[in-house]
N, C-alpha and C positions, 0 to 999 in steps of 0.2 A: 849706237845701236848694234848689238851683236849680230854677226852674219854666220850662219851655220850652213855648211855645204859638205855633202858626202856623196860618193858615187860607188857603184858596184856593177860588175859585169855578171849577167845571169844567162845561163845556157838555155834560152827559150826565146821565141820570137817576141818582138815588141807587142804584138796583139795579145799574147798570153800574159805577159808581164803587166800590161795595161789593165787587162781584165781583173787580175788578182788585186792590184793596188787600188784602182779607181772604181771598179764596179762591184766586186765581190766583198763588200765591206764587212759582212758577217765573218769572213775568214780572217780578218785582221787580228782578232784575239788569238786565233790558232797560230798564225805564223809569227806573231810577236811574242809568243810564249806567255800570254796573259799580261804583258806589260802595257798594252793599250787595246782599246776597242774603238770602233767607228760605226756610225750610223747616220743616215740622212735625218734631218730634223723633222721632215714631213712624212717619213716612212715610205716614200716613193723611191724608185731606183735613182742612183746617182747619175747626174748629167749636167749639162750647162746650167749654171745658175744655182745648182744645189747648195744647200748649207749642210756641211758635214761636221758632226760633233765628235771630237776625239776625246776620250777619257784616257789619261796617261799618268804614269807614276814618274815624277821627277824629284830627285832629292828626297825620296822617302815619303813624299806627300802626293795625294791625288790632285790632278789638275784637269780642267776641261778647256778645250780650245774649239772654237767654231771657225771653220774655213769655208770660204765661198768659192765654188768652181766658176770663176769668171771667164777664164780661157779654157775651152774644152775642145782639143784637137786630137782625137784618137788616131793612132796610138803614139802621138809625138809629144804633146804638151798639155798639162793641166796646171793652171796657175790662178792666183787670185789673192784677195786680202784675207787676213786673219781678222774676223769681225767681232769676236767675243773671247774673253778669257784674260788671264794675267799678262798675256803677250799680245801686242798689236804689231802689225806689219804686213808682210806678204810671204807667200810660199810659191814654189814651182817644182813640179815633177816633170823631168824631161826624159824622153826615151829615144835612143838612137841605135840603129843596127850596128853591131860591132862584132867582128869575127864570127864566132859560133853562136852569137846570141844578141843580147841587148845590153847597152850601157844605160843604167838607170841613175839619174842624178837628182838628188833632192836638195833644194836651197831654201833657206828662210832668212829674211831680214826681220829682226825682231826688236821691238821697243818694249822694254820691261816696264811694268806698272806696279803700283802698290809696294809692298815690302821687297819684291823681287828686284827693284831698282838698286837696292843696297847689296844684293848678292849676285850681281850680273856675271862676274867671272865664274863663280861656282855654278850658277844656273847654266851658263853656256857650256861649261865643261861636262856637266851631267847630261845635258841635252845631246851633246855630240857623242858621248859614250852610249847613251840609249839609242840614238839613231844608228850608230855603227852596228850595235848588237841587233837591232831590229832589221836592218838591211841584210845582215848575215843570215838571220833566221828566215827572212823572205826568200833569199837565194836558195837556201836548203829546201824550203817548202816547195817552191816552184820547180826546182830541178828534180826533186823526188817525184812530184806529180807528172812531170814531163817524161821521166824515165819509165814510170809505171804505165803510161799511156801507149808506149811503143810496143 
């Protein structure tokens, strides 16, 4: 089962980073530069128990994953199972105060299904690259907004 883990330090409070990542799902497409979008399955605001559908491009193809916010502890931890899509497993976003801002860590334990089982190494590598790029874009997005608000 591939484990993917990336972290980044963002110059903003944990509350602000949490809001952008966990609650302002419409902004996902903007900060990920169109590489992914996210929305709740029921159209209600994200929160405990929410099912979040992510549409993302991995390896040149569109994939959809549905994550369930089983653990919801603002602004420290959002975690739960991956309940639908070509990947099963679990995810966790953790937020910790660090220096001038927040250390955001994303972790995923994934079990690949279907044809992806045969491309596990390639899939993991592409997912790590996409995640690194998305977190870098997220950092720029939040830091630009934080600087503009001053």
